[in-house]
Biopython code that builds the backbone (N, CA, C, O; Angstrom):
import numpy as np
from Bio.PDB.StructureBuilder import StructureBuilder

atoms = [
    (1, "MET", "N", (0.838, -1.174, 0.000)),
    (1, "MET", "CA", (0.000, 0.000, 0.000)),
    (1, "MET", "C", (0.883, 1.237, 0.000)),
    (1, "MET", "O", (2.029, 1.200, 0.448)),
    (2, "LEU", "N", (0.338, 2.326, -0.506)),
    (2, "LEU", "CA", (1.073, 3.579, -0.623)),
    (2, "LEU", "C", (0.281, 4.729, -0.015)),
    (2, "LEU", "O", (-0.854, 4.559, 0.430)),
    (3, "GLU", "N", (0.894, 5.883, -0.006)),
    (3, "GLU", "CA", (0.247, 7.131, 0.399)),
    (3, "GLU", "C", (-0.507, 6.981, 1.719)),
    (3, "GLU", "O", (-1.736, 7.042, 1.757)),
    (4, "ASN", "N", (0.243, 6.785, 2.788)),
    (4, "ASN", "CA", (-0.357, 6.656, 4.116)),
    (4, "ASN", "C", (-1.398, 5.542, 4.165)),
    (4, "ASN", "O", (-2.431, 5.668, 4.822)),
    (5, "ASN", "N", (-1.113, 4.465, 3.468)),
    (5, "ASN", "CA", (-1.981, 3.287, 3.445)),
    (5, "ASN", "C", (-3.363, 3.559, 2.857)),
    (5, "ASN", "O", (-4.325, 2.882, 3.221)),
    (6, "SER", "N", (-3.483, 4.522, 1.966)),
    (6, "SER", "CA", (-4.779, 4.810, 1.353)),
    (6, "SER", "C", (-4.903, 4.213, -0.053)),
    (6, "SER", "O", (-5.984, 4.251, -0.639)),
    (7, "THR", "N", (-3.815, 3.663, -0.601)),
    (7, "THR", "CA", (-3.832, 3.040, -1.926)),
    (7, "THR", "C", (-3.351, 1.604, -1.804)),
    (7, "THR", "O", (-2.346, 1.331, -1.148)),
    (8, "ALA", "N", (-4.074, 0.688, -2.441)),
    (8, "ALA", "CA", (-3.691, -0.726, -2.408)),
    (8, "ALA", "C", (-3.630, -1.259, -3.837)),
    (8, "ALA", "O", (-4.200, -0.672, -4.757)),
    (9, "PHE", "N", (-2.934, -2.374, -4.006)),
    (9, "PHE", "CA", (-2.789, -3.031, -5.300)),
    (9, "PHE", "C", (-3.299, -4.460, -5.193)),
    (9, "PHE", "O", (-3.014, -5.158, -4.220)),
    (10, "VAL", "N", (-4.051, -4.887, -6.195)),
    (10, "VAL", "CA", (-4.566, -6.256, -6.268)),
    (10, "VAL", "C", (-4.043, -6.858, -7.565)),
    (10, "VAL", "O", (-4.208, -6.277, -8.638)),
    (11, "PHE", "N", (-3.413, -8.027, -7.463)),
    (11, "PHE", "CA", (-2.912, -8.741, -8.632)),
    (11, "PHE", "C", (-3.606, -10.092, -8.714)),
    (11, "PHE", "O", (-3.664, -10.831, -7.731)),
    (12, "ILE", "N", (-4.132, -10.408, -9.892)),
    (12, "ILE", "CA", (-4.780, -11.694, -10.113)),
    (12, "ILE", "C", (-4.142, -12.345, -11.335)),
    (12, "ILE", "O", (-4.052, -11.732, -12.398)),
    (13, "VAL", "N", (-3.705, -13.575, -11.179)),
    (13, "VAL", "CA", (-3.171, -14.365, -12.291)),
    (13, "VAL", "C", (-4.162, -15.494, -12.540)),
    (13, "VAL", "O", (-4.490, -16.254, -11.629)),
    (14, "VAL", "N", (-4.637, -15.599, -13.779)),
    (14, "VAL", "CA", (-5.660, -16.581, -14.120)),
    (14, "VAL", "C", (-5.179, -17.426, -15.282)),
    (14, "VAL", "O", (-4.599, -16.909, -16.237)),
    (15, "LEU", "N", (-5.417, -18.718, -15.203)),
    (15, "LEU", "CA", (-5.111, -19.615, -16.311)),
    (15, "LEU", "C", (-6.307, -19.670, -17.251)),
    (15, "LEU", "O", (-7.443, -19.849, -16.811)),
    (16, "TYR", "N", (-6.056, -19.520, -18.516)),
    (16, "TYR", "CA", (-7.103, -19.579, -19.544)),
    (16, "TYR", "C", (-7.193, -21.007, -20.039)),
    (16, "TYR", "O", (-6.189, -21.590, -20.450)),
    (17, "ASP", "N", (-8.389, -21.575, -20.003)),
    (17, "ASP", "CA", (-8.559, -22.988, -20.319)),
    (17, "ASP", "C", (-8.728, -23.297, -21.812)),
    (17, "ASP", "O", (-8.824, -24.464, -22.192)),
    (18, "ASN", "N", (-8.764, -22.278, -22.647)),
    (18, "ASN", "CA", (-8.957, -22.431, -24.097)),
    (18, "ASN", "C", (-10.298, -23.047, -24.457)),
    (18, "ASN", "O", (-10.532, -23.339, -25.630)),
    (19, "LYS", "N", (-11.184, -23.255, -23.499)),
    (19, "LYS", "CA", (-12.508, -23.802, -23.783)),
    (19, "LYS", "C", (-13.540, -22.687, -23.885)),
    (19, "LYS", "O", (-14.558, -22.837, -24.560)),
    (20, "SER", "N", (-13.280, -21.584, -23.222)),
    (20, "SER", "CA", (-14.199, -20.449, -23.231)),
    (20, "SER", "C", (-13.892, -19.559, -24.429)),
    (20, "SER", "O", (-12.755, -19.504, -24.899)),
    (21, "GLU", "N", (-14.906, -18.868, -24.913)),
    (21, "GLU", "CA", (-14.653, -17.865, -25.938)),
    (21, "GLU", "C", (-13.856, -16.738, -25.295)),
    (21, "GLU", "O", (-14.094, -16.374, -24.143)),
    (22, "GLU", "N", (-12.906, -16.190, -26.051)),
    (22, "GLU", "CA", (-12.029, -15.166, -25.478)),
    (22, "GLU", "C", (-12.804, -13.967, -24.947)),
    (22, "GLU", "O", (-12.495, -13.469, -23.865)),
    (23, "GLN", "N", (-13.799, -13.495, -25.683)),
    (23, "GLN", "CA", (-14.553, -12.312, -25.248)),
    (23, "GLN", "C", (-15.276, -12.596, -23.931)),
    (23, "GLN", "O", (-15.265, -11.764, -23.023)),
    (24, "SER", "N", (-15.889, -13.743, -23.830)),
    (24, "SER", "CA", (-16.590, -14.126, -22.604)),
    (24, "SER", "C", (-15.609, -14.258, -21.443)),
    (24, "SER", "O", (-15.896, -13.838, -20.322)),
    (25, "PHE", "N", (-14.446, -14.847, -21.726)),
    (25, "PHE", "CA", (-13.425, -15.008, -20.692)),
    (25, "PHE", "C", (-12.935, -13.658, -20.200)),
    (25, "PHE", "O", (-12.780, -13.457, -18.996)),
    (26, "ARG", "N", (-12.686, -12.726, -21.121)),
    (26, "ARG", "CA", (-12.205, -11.395, -20.738)),
    (26, "ARG", "C", (-13.239, -10.661, -19.894)),
    (26, "ARG", "O", (-12.883, -9.998, -18.919)),
    (27, "GLU", "N", (-14.515, -10.771, -20.256)),
    (27, "GLU", "CA", (-15.566, -10.131, -19.467)),
    (27, "GLU", "C", (-15.605, -10.706, -18.052)),
    (27, "GLU", "O", (-15.762, -9.968, -17.079)),
    (28, "SER", "N", (-15.463, -12.012, -17.945)),
    (28, "SER", "CA", (-15.430, -12.658, -16.624)),
    (28, "SER", "C", (-14.215, -12.204, -15.825)),
    (28, "SER", "O", (-14.307, -11.963, -14.622)),
    (29, "LEU", "N", (-13.075, -12.088, -16.503)),
    (29, "LEU", "CA", (-11.850, -11.653, -15.836)),
    (29, "LEU", "C", (-11.981, -10.218, -15.324)),
    (29, "LEU", "O", (-11.569, -9.913, -14.205)),
    (30, "ARG", "N", (-12.553, -9.341, -16.144)),
    (30, "ARG", "CA", (-12.763, -7.951, -15.715)),
    (30, "ARG", "C", (-13.708, -7.882, -14.517)),
    (30, "ARG", "O", (-13.476, -7.122, -13.577)),
    (31, "ASN", "N", (-14.768, -8.678, -14.560)),
    (31, "ASN", "CA", (-15.713, -8.704, -13.445)),
    (31, "ASN", "C", (-15.021, -9.217, -12.183)),
    (31, "ASN", "O", (-15.204, -8.659, -11.101)),
    (32, "MET", "N", (-14.234, -10.270, -12.320)),
    (32, "MET", "CA", (-13.514, -10.834, -11.180)),
    (32, "MET", "C", (-12.594, -9.791, -10.553)),
    (32, "MET", "O", (-12.521, -9.675, -9.329)),
    (33, "LEU", "N", (-11.897, -9.041, -11.388)),
    (33, "LEU", "CA", (-10.978, -8.016, -10.900)),
    (33, "LEU", "C", (-11.735, -6.899, -10.183)),
    (33, "LEU", "O", (-11.314, -6.443, -9.120)),
    (34, "ASP", "N", (-12.836, -6.466, -10.758)),
    (34, "ASP", "CA", (-13.660, -5.425, -10.141)),
    (34, "ASP", "C", (-14.164, -5.883, -8.770)),
    (34, "ASP", "O", (-14.103, -5.129, -7.799)),
    (35, "VAL", "N", (-14.655, -7.102, -8.696)),
    (35, "VAL", "CA", (-15.183, -7.629, -7.439)),
    (35, "VAL", "C", (-14.065, -7.763, -6.395)),
    (35, "VAL", "O", (-14.264, -7.423, -5.229)),
    (36, "ALA", "N", (-12.908, -8.249, -6.805)),
    (36, "ALA", "CA", (-11.786, -8.390, -5.873)),
    (36, "ALA", "C", (-11.402, -7.031, -5.280)),
    (36, "ALA", "O", (-11.161, -6.914, -4.079)),
    (37, "CYS", "N", (-11.348, -6.015, -6.131)),
    (37, "CYS", "CA", (-10.983, -4.672, -5.656)),
    (37, "CYS", "C", (-12.073, -4.091, -4.749)),
    (37, "CYS", "O", (-11.766, -3.534, -3.695)),
    (38, "GLY", "N", (-13.328, -4.216, -5.146)),
    (38, "GLY", "CA", (-14.423, -3.702, -4.326)),
    (38, "GLY", "C", (-14.514, -4.388, -2.975)),
    (38, "GLY", "O", (-14.796, -3.746, -1.963)),
    (39, "CYS", "N", (-14.277, -5.690, -2.958)),
    (39, "CYS", "CA", (-14.331, -6.434, -1.694)),
    (39, "CYS", "C", (-13.153, -6.098, -0.788)),
    (39, "CYS", "O", (-13.274, -6.150, 0.436)),
    (40, "LEU", "N", (-12.017, -5.754, -1.385)),
    (40, "LEU", "CA", (-10.896, -5.314, -0.559)),
    (40, "LEU", "C", (-11.246, -3.991, 0.122)),
    (40, "LEU", "O", (-10.908, -3.783, 1.288)),
    (41, "LYS", "N", (-11.918, -3.102, -0.598)),
    (41, "LYS", "CA", (-12.363, -1.846, 0.011)),
    (41, "LYS", "C", (-13.320, -2.130, 1.160)),
    (41, "LYS", "O", (-13.237, -1.492, 2.209)),
    (42, "ASN", "N", (-14.230, -3.086, 0.969)),
    (42, "ASN", "CA", (-15.141, -3.441, 2.049)),
    (42, "ASN", "C", (-14.383, -3.960, 3.270)),
    (42, "ASN", "O", (-14.786, -3.716, 4.407)),
    (43, "LYS", "N", (-13.298, -4.665, 3.034)),
    (43, "LYS", "CA", (-12.514, -5.246, 4.133)),
    (43, "LYS", "C", (-11.628, -4.199, 4.807)),
    (43, "LYS", "O", (-11.442, -4.233, 6.024)),
    (44, "ILE", "N", (-11.081, -3.267, 4.018)),
    (44, "ILE", "CA", (-10.189, -2.230, 4.557)),
    (44, "ILE", "C", (-10.803, -0.874, 4.233)),
    (44, "ILE", "O", (-10.543, -0.297, 3.177)),
    (45, "SER", "N", (-11.603, -0.384, 5.135)),
    (45, "SER", "CA", (-12.418, 0.801, 4.852)),
    (45, "SER", "C", (-11.612, 2.079, 4.645)),
    (45, "SER", "O", (-12.132, 3.038, 4.076)),
    (46, "THR", "N", (-10.356, 2.120, 5.089)),
    (46, "THR", "CA", (-9.548, 3.339, 4.960)),
    (46, "THR", "C", (-8.997, 3.549, 3.552)),
    (46, "THR", "O", (-8.451, 4.614, 3.264)),
    (47, "LEU", "N", (-9.127, 2.562, 2.670)),
    (47, "LEU", "CA", (-8.594, 2.707, 1.312)),
    (47, "LEU", "C", (-9.366, 3.763, 0.534)),
    (47, "LEU", "O", (-10.589, 3.861, 0.643)),
    (48, "GLU", "N", (-8.636, 4.553, -0.254)),
    (48, "GLU", "CA", (-9.247, 5.558, -1.113)),
    (48, "GLU", "C", (-9.099, 5.219, -2.587)),
    (48, "GLU", "O", (-9.917, 5.634, -3.408)),
    (49, "LYS", "N", (-8.048, 4.458, -2.927)),
    (49, "LYS", "CA", (-7.812, 4.028, -4.308)),
    (49, "LYS", "C", (-7.307, 2.594, -4.279)),
    (49, "LYS", "O", (-6.502, 2.211, -3.430)),
    (50, "ILE", "N", (-7.808, 1.809, -5.238)),
    (50, "ILE", "CA", (-7.322, 0.438, -5.387)),
    (50, "ILE", "C", (-6.979, 0.239, -6.859)),
    (50, "ILE", "O", (-7.804, 0.466, -7.744)),
    (51, "VAL", "N", (-5.747, -0.190, -7.097)),
    (51, "VAL", "CA", (-5.271, -0.471, -8.447)),
    (51, "VAL", "C", (-5.278, -1.982, -8.606)),
    (51, "VAL", "O", (-4.644, -2.699, -7.831)),
    (52, "GLY", "N", (-5.992, -2.458, -9.606)),
    (52, "GLY", "CA", (-6.069, -3.898, -9.835)),
    (52, "GLY", "C", (-5.501, -4.260, -11.190)),
    (52, "GLY", "O", (-5.698, -3.538, -12.168)),
    (53, "LEU", "N", (-4.796, -5.379, -11.249)),
    (53, "LEU", "CA", (-4.224, -5.880, -12.499)),
    (53, "LEU", "C", (-4.478, -7.383, -12.556)),
    (53, "LEU", "O", (-4.095, -8.120, -11.647)),
    (54, "ALA", "N", (-5.121, -7.828, -13.623)),
    (54, "ALA", "CA", (-5.350, -9.255, -13.847)),
    (54, "ALA", "C", (-4.685, -9.630, -15.159)),
    (54, "ALA", "O", (-4.771, -8.902, -16.148)),
    (55, "PHE", "N", (-4.024, -10.770, -15.154)),
    (55, "PHE", "CA", (-3.378, -11.188, -16.397)),
    (55, "PHE", "C", (-3.293, -12.699, -16.498)),
    (55, "PHE", "O", (-3.398, -13.426, -15.509)),
    (56, "ILE", "N", (-3.101, -13.140, -17.722)),
    (56, "ILE", "CA", (-2.891, -14.536, -18.063)),
    (56, "ILE", "C", (-1.416, -14.666, -18.404)),
    (56, "ILE", "O", (-0.917, -13.891, -19.219)),
    (57, "PRO", "N", (-0.698, -15.613, -17.813)),
    (57, "PRO", "CA", (0.723, -15.743, -18.121)),
    (57, "PRO", "C", (0.966, -15.842, -19.629)),
    (57, "PRO", "O", (0.305, -16.618, -20.319)),
    (58, "ASP", "N", (1.924, -15.047, -20.138)),
    (58, "ASP", "CA", (2.205, -14.978, -21.577)),
    (58, "ASP", "C", (2.457, -16.326, -22.210)),
    (58, "ASP", "O", (1.988, -16.593, -23.316)),
    (59, "GLU", "N", (3.186, -17.168, -21.529)),
    (59, "GLU", "CA", (3.542, -18.440, -22.149)),
    (59, "GLU", "C", (2.322, -19.328, -22.358)),
    (59, "GLU", "O", (2.380, -20.289, -23.124)),
    (60, "LEU", "N", (1.216, -19.015, -21.683)),
    (60, "LEU", "CA", (0.020, -19.832, -21.838)),
    (60, "LEU", "C", (-0.915, -19.303, -22.916)),
    (60, "LEU", "O", (-1.506, -20.083, -23.663)),
    (61, "HIS", "N", (-1.051, -18.002, -23.000)),
    (61, "HIS", "CA", (-1.954, -17.445, -24.017)),
    (61, "HIS", "C", (-1.634, -15.974, -24.219)),
    (61, "HIS", "O", (-2.241, -15.110, -23.585)),
    (62, "PHE", "N", (-0.700, -15.690, -25.085)),
    (62, "PHE", "CA", (-0.161, -14.346, -25.275)),
    (62, "PHE", "C", (-1.217, -13.330, -25.684)),
    (62, "PHE", "O", (-1.183, -12.194, -25.210)),
    (63, "SER", "N", (-2.145, -13.701, -26.542)),
    (63, "SER", "CA", (-3.038, -12.713, -27.144)),
    (63, "SER", "C", (-4.062, -12.119, -26.182)),
    (63, "SER", "O", (-4.680, -11.108, -26.515)),
    (64, "LEU", "N", (-4.264, -12.694, -25.028)),
    (64, "LEU", "CA", (-5.298, -12.182, -24.135)),
    (64, "LEU", "C", (-4.866, -10.956, -23.350)),
    (64, "LEU", "O", (-5.720, -10.166, -22.948)),
    (65, "GLY", "N", (-3.594, -10.770, -23.120)),
    (65, "GLY", "CA", (-3.105, -9.552, -22.477)),
    (65, "GLY", "C", (-3.496, -9.420, -21.026)),
    (65, "GLY", "O", (-3.612, -10.412, -20.306)),
    (66, "GLU", "N", (-3.702, -8.157, -20.592)),
    (66, "GLU", "CA", (-3.989, -7.843, -19.200)),
    (66, "GLU", "C", (-5.247, -6.994, -19.100)),
    (66, "GLU", "O", (-5.708, -6.404, -20.078)),
    (67, "ASP", "N", (-5.775, -6.952, -17.908)),
    (67, "ASP", "CA", (-6.865, -6.045, -17.584)),
    (67, "ASP", "C", (-6.448, -5.217, -16.378)),
    (67, "ASP", "O", (-5.774, -5.707, -15.472)),
    (68, "PHE", "N", (-6.860, -3.958, -16.382)),
    (68, "PHE", "CA", (-6.448, -2.994, -15.370)),
    (68, "PHE", "C", (-7.690, -2.283, -14.850)),
    (68, "PHE", "O", (-8.622, -2.013, -15.607)),
    (69, "ILE", "N", (-7.697, -1.982, -13.562)),
    (69, "ILE", "CA", (-8.781, -1.179, -12.995)),
    (69, "ILE", "C", (-8.194, -0.206, -11.977)),
    (69, "ILE", "O", (-7.289, -0.550, -11.216)),
    (70, "LEU", "N", (-8.719, 0.998, -11.978)),
    (70, "LEU", "CA", (-8.424, 1.966, -10.925)),
    (70, "LEU", "C", (-9.762, 2.262, -10.259)),
    (70, "LEU", "O", (-10.625, 2.926, -10.833)),
    (71, "LEU", "N", (-9.915, 1.764, -9.059)),
    (71, "LEU", "CA", (-11.153, 1.952, -8.320)),
    (71, "LEU", "C", (-10.951, 3.096, -7.334)),
    (71, "LEU", "O", (-10.243, 2.958, -6.336)),
    (72, "LYS", "N", (-11.582, 4.220, -7.631)),
    (72, "LYS", "CA", (-11.532, 5.364, -6.714)),
    (72, "LYS", "C", (-12.698, 5.202, -5.749)),
    (72, "LYS", "O", (-13.861, 5.209, -6.153)),
    (73, "CYS", "N", (-12.374, 5.057, -4.488)),
    (73, "CYS", "CA", (-13.422, 4.699, -3.531)),
    (73, "CYS", "C", (-13.424, 5.593, -2.295)),
    (73, "CYS", "O", (-13.670, 5.125, -1.184)),
    (74, "GLU", "N", (-13.149, 6.878, -2.493)),
    (74, "GLU", "CA", (-13.159, 7.815, -1.372)),
    (74, "GLU", "C", (-14.571, 8.000, -0.832)),
    (74, "GLU", "O", (-14.757, 8.224, 0.364)),
    (75, "ASN", "N", (-15.558, 7.908, -1.704)),
    (75, "ASN", "CA", (-16.952, 8.168, -1.317)),
    (75, "ASN", "C", (-17.763, 6.872, -1.284)),
    (75, "ASN", "O", (-18.860, 6.811, -1.838)),
    (76, "TRP", "N", (-17.236, 5.861, -0.649)),
    (76, "TRP", "CA", (-17.872, 4.550, -0.556)),
    (76, "TRP", "C", (-19.122, 4.664, 0.305)),
    (76, "TRP", "O", (-19.096, 5.293, 1.363)),
    (77, "ASN", "N", (-20.210, 4.062, -0.144)),
    (77, "ASN", "CA", (-21.443, 4.148, 0.639)),
    (77, "ASN", "C", (-22.072, 2.767, 0.823)),
    (77, "ASN", "O", (-21.533, 1.768, 0.347)),
    (78, "GLU", "N", (-23.186, 2.715, 1.500)),
    (78, "GLU", "CA", (-23.859, 1.442, 1.792)),
    (78, "GLU", "C", (-24.243, 0.691, 0.516)),
    (78, "GLU", "O", (-24.191, -0.538, 0.484)),
    (79, "ASN", "N", (-24.626, 1.415, -0.527)),
    (79, "ASN", "CA", (-24.967, 0.755, -1.795)),
    (79, "ASN", "C", (-23.748, 0.049, -2.393)),
    (79, "ASN", "O", (-23.861, -1.063, -2.908)),
    (80, "ASP", "N", (-22.585, 0.699, -2.324)),
    (80, "ASP", "CA", (-21.352, 0.080, -2.821)),
    (80, "ASP", "C", (-21.013, -1.168, -2.010)),
    (80, "ASP", "O", (-20.673, -2.208, -2.574)),
    (81, "ILE", "N", (-21.104, -1.062, -0.700)),
    (81, "ILE", "CA", (-20.800, -2.195, 0.173)),
    (81, "ILE", "C", (-21.704, -3.375, -0.169)),
    (81, "ILE", "O", (-21.228, -4.497, -0.341)),
    (82, "LYS", "N", (-22.990, -3.126, -0.267)),
    (82, "LYS", "CA", (-23.964, -4.192, -0.570)),
    (82, "LYS", "C", (-23.716, -4.784, -1.954)),
    (82, "LYS", "O", (-23.755, -6.002, -2.127)),
    (83, "TYR", "N", (-23.461, -3.922, -2.941)),
    (83, "TYR", "CA", (-23.227, -4.402, -4.305)),
    (83, "TYR", "C", (-22.061, -5.396, -4.330)),
    (83, "TYR", "O", (-22.188, -6.486, -4.888)),
    (84, "TYR", "N", (-20.937, -5.028, -3.733)),
    (84, "TYR", "CA", (-19.769, -5.902, -3.769)),
    (84, "TYR", "C", (-19.933, -7.134, -2.883)),
    (84, "TYR", "O", (-19.379, -8.189, -3.190)),
    (85, "GLU", "N", (-20.679, -7.019, -1.800)),
    (85, "GLU", "CA", (-20.981, -8.213, -1.005)),
    (85, "GLU", "C", (-21.796, -9.205, -1.831)),
    (85, "GLU", "O", (-21.519, -10.404, -1.819)),
    (86, "ASP", "N", (-22.803, -8.700, -2.547)),
    (86, "ASP", "CA", (-23.635, -9.561, -3.397)),
    (86, "ASP", "C", (-22.820, -10.186, -4.531)),
    (86, "ASP", "O", (-22.937, -11.380, -4.808)),
    (87, "GLN", "N", (-21.994, -9.366, -5.181)),
    (87, "GLN", "CA", (-21.183, -9.868, -6.297)),
    (87, "GLN", "C", (-20.167, -10.917, -5.836)),
    (87, "GLN", "O", (-19.746, -11.769, -6.619)),
    (88, "ASN", "N", (-19.781, -10.847, -4.572)),
    (88, "ASN", "CA", (-18.739, -11.727, -4.049)),
    (88, "ASN", "C", (-19.273, -13.091, -3.589)),
    (88, "ASN", "O", (-18.495, -13.930, -3.137)),
    (89, "GLN", "N", (-20.558, -13.318, -3.695)),
    (89, "GLN", "CA", (-21.108, -14.606, -3.271)),
    (89, "GLN", "C", (-20.455, -15.763, -4.029)),
    (89, "GLN", "O", (-20.219, -16.827, -3.457)),
    (90, "HIS", "N", (-20.167, -15.558, -5.301)),
    (90, "HIS", "CA", (-19.543, -16.597, -6.123)),
    (90, "HIS", "C", (-18.043, -16.731, -5.842)),
    (90, "HIS", "O", (-17.545, -17.842, -5.654)),
    (91, "TYR", "N", (-17.334, -15.622, -5.813)),
    (91, "TYR", "CA", (-15.872, -15.659, -5.701)),
    (91, "TYR", "C", (-15.378, -15.888, -4.268)),
    (91, "TYR", "O", (-14.421, -16.628, -4.044)),
    (92, "ARG", "N", (-16.037, -15.248, -3.310)),
    (92, "ARG", "CA", (-15.638, -15.309, -1.897)),
    (92, "ARG", "C", (-14.241, -14.726, -1.654)),
    (92, "ARG", "O", (-13.472, -15.256, -0.852)),
    (93, "PHE", "N", (-13.919, -13.622, -2.359)),
    (93, "PHE", "CA", (-12.639, -12.950, -2.136)),
    (93, "PHE", "C", (-12.529, -12.496, -0.693)),
    (93, "PHE", "O", (-13.483, -11.980, -0.111)),
    (94, "TRP", "N", (-11.358, -12.695, -0.133)),
    (94, "TRP", "CA", (-10.984, -12.263, 1.214)),
    (94, "TRP", "C", (-11.795, -12.962, 2.299)),
    (94, "TRP", "O", (-11.819, -12.496, 3.438)),
    (95, "LYS", "N", (-12.454, -14.058, 1.976)),
    (95, "LYS", "CA", (-13.236, -14.786, 2.973)),
    (95, "LYS", "C", (-12.617, -16.128, 3.340)),
    (95, "LYS", "O", (-12.957, -16.700, 4.376)),
    (96, "GLN", "N", (-11.716, -16.638, 2.507)),
    (96, "GLN", "CA", (-11.067, -17.901, 2.831)),
    (96, "GLN", "C", (-10.031, -17.686, 3.922)),
    (96, "GLN", "O", (-9.767, -16.554, 4.328)),
    (97, "LYS", "N", (-9.453, -18.768, 4.388)),
    (97, "LYS", "CA", (-8.444, -18.676, 5.440)),
    (97, "LYS", "C", (-7.202, -17.930, 4.969)),
    (97, "LYS", "O", (-6.486, -17.340, 5.778)),
    (98, "ILE", "N", (-6.947, -17.956, 3.669)),
    (98, "ILE", "CA", (-5.804, -17.211, 3.140)),
    (98, "ILE", "C", (-6.190, -15.736, 3.120)),
    (98, "ILE", "O", (-7.137, -15.347, 2.436)),
    (99, "GLN", "N", (-5.480, -14.943, 3.847)),
    (99, "GLN", "CA", (-5.765, -13.516, 3.931)),
    (99, "GLN", "C", (-4.773, -12.744, 3.070)),
    (99, "GLN", "O", (-3.664, -13.217, 2.817)),
    (100, "PRO", "N", (-5.171, -11.560, 2.622)),
    (100, "PRO", "CA", (-4.253, -10.776, 1.793)),
    (100, "PRO", "C", (-2.996, -10.401, 2.556)),
    (100, "PRO", "O", (-3.034, -10.134, 3.757)),
    (101, "GLN", "N", (-1.894, -10.385, 1.847)),
    (101, "GLN", "CA", (-0.657, -9.886, 2.431)),
    (101, "GLN", "C", (-0.603, -8.396, 2.165)),
    (101, "GLN", "O", (-0.672, -7.959, 1.016)),
    (102, "ILE", "N", (-0.482, -7.639, 3.196)),
    (102, "ILE", "CA", (-0.434, -6.193, 3.055)),
    (102, "ILE", "C", (0.983, -5.752, 3.374)),
    (102, "ILE", "O", (1.478, -5.927, 4.487)),
    (103, "LYS", "N", (1.626, -5.169, 2.356)),
    (103, "LYS", "CA", (3.000, -4.695, 2.519)),
    (103, "LYS", "C", (3.109, -3.283, 1.977)),
    (103, "LYS", "O", (2.410, -2.911, 1.034)),
    (104, "ASN", "N", (3.973, -2.517, 2.568)),
    (104, "ASN", "CA", (4.321, -1.224, 2.021)),
    (104, "ASN", "C", (5.363, -1.421, 0.932)),
    (104, "ASN", "O", (6.101, -2.406, 0.953)),
    (105, "TYR", "N", (5.433, -0.500, -0.017)),
    (105, "TYR", "CA", (6.351, -0.651, -1.139)),
    (105, "TYR", "C", (7.792, -0.812, -0.696)),
    (105, "TYR", "O", (8.574, -1.457, -1.394)),
    (106, "ASP", "N", (8.170, -0.246, 0.445)),
    (106, "ASP", "CA", (9.556, -0.350, 0.893)),
    (106, "ASP", "C", (9.849, -1.687, 1.583)),
    (106, "ASP", "O", (10.987, -1.933, 1.983)),
    (107, "GLU", "N", (8.845, -2.546, 1.726)),
    (107, "GLU", "CA", (9.054, -3.860, 2.333)),
    (107, "GLU", "C", (9.374, -4.936, 1.305)),
    (107, "GLU", "O", (9.748, -6.048, 1.678)),
    (108, "PHE", "N", (9.235, -4.626, 0.012)),
    (108, "PHE", "CA", (9.560, -5.595, -1.020)),
    (108, "PHE", "C", (11.054, -5.658, -1.214)),
    (108, "PHE", "O", (11.748, -4.670, -0.970)),
    (109, "PRO", "N", (11.575, -6.804, -1.651)),
    (109, "PRO", "CA", (13.028, -6.910, -1.871)),
    (109, "PRO", "C", (13.522, -5.903, -2.914)),
    (109, "PRO", "O", (12.830, -5.614, -3.891)),
    (110, "LYS", "N", (14.685, -5.394, -2.699)),
    (110, "LYS", "CA", (15.283, -4.460, -3.653)),
    (110, "LYS", "C", (15.869, -5.244, -4.818)),
    (110, "LYS", "O", (16.462, -6.306, -4.628)),
    (111, "ALA", "N", (15.701, -4.718, -6.014)),
    (111, "ALA", "CA", (16.210, -5.405, -7.214)),
    (111, "ALA", "C", (17.712, -5.177, -7.368)),
    (111, "ALA", "O", (18.318, -5.676, -8.317)),
]
sb = StructureBuilder()
sb.init_structure("model")
sb.init_model(0)
sb.init_chain("A")
sb.init_seg("    ")
for serial, (resi, resn, name, xyz) in enumerate(atoms, 1):
    if name == "N":
        sb.init_residue(resn, " ", resi, " ")
    sb.init_atom(name, np.array(xyz, "f"), 0.0, 1.0, " ", f" {name:<3s}", serial, name[0])
structure = sb.get_structure()
């Protein structure tokens, strides 16, 4: 997280099964990313911005690329909370025993 812990980053890596149509898969991936970011805001109410990036590893399917979201959530309200809770019934982001790792940018290894 950055800026006094008001900005967070969500990364999702998804394997593409080659059975779904690409357009349908991309729409699902974008929805998944949006829900993951919104549910993180519900879990950490102090966040004001969430940057999300979802991608398929290049070696598996190069042409699908990445999806990006910038969720500005300074004015989060009860409707937003309910919407993301409802959308999360399928995914259950941040509800499993595995909890998000929250690190500041200076805690990552130096290159």
